[in-house]
N, C-alpha and C positions, 0 to 999 in steps of 0.2 A: 507408382511406388514413392512415397514421400522422403525427400532426402533429409540428411541430418541437419542441414542449416534451415530448412523449413520447421522442422521439429523444434528446434532451439529457438526459433522466432515465436512460434506459438507458445511454447512453454514462456518465453519471456513476457508475451502480452498477458498471458493468464496470471503470471505471479504479479505483474503490475496491477491488474484488475483487482486480485486478491487484496493486495496492499491498500489500494484505494478503498475498498469496501471497509477494511479493518479500520483505516483512519476516519472514514465516515461513522461508523459506529462508537469508535472512541469520541469523536467530537461530540456526538449526539448525547453521550452519557457524561461527559465532562462537565463539572460545576464552573469552571471558568476556562481562559485561554492558558492560564498557569498551569493548571490542572491537566489539561489537554496536553501541552508540551511534555509534561511530567510522565503522563501514560503512554504517549507514542514513544518517548525515549526508552521506558521500560521494555516496552515491546520490540524495540530496535527499529521502529519506523521514523523516517525522517520527513516530517511535512514539507521542509523547504524543496525537496527533490520530487515532490507529488507531480504526477502526470495526470491529465484528464482521464477519467475512467468512466 
């Protein structure tokens, strides 16, 4: 049986991975750094807190 802490940790890792993928997609489609920053801000994603994904 998986404990609550393990489930929470797994959920946290999954969320971080999803955010990293979203940031990569935004960066791939942005026209420049400013555009990328704006798009990330609109999505509520902060590139300065990005973890390796």
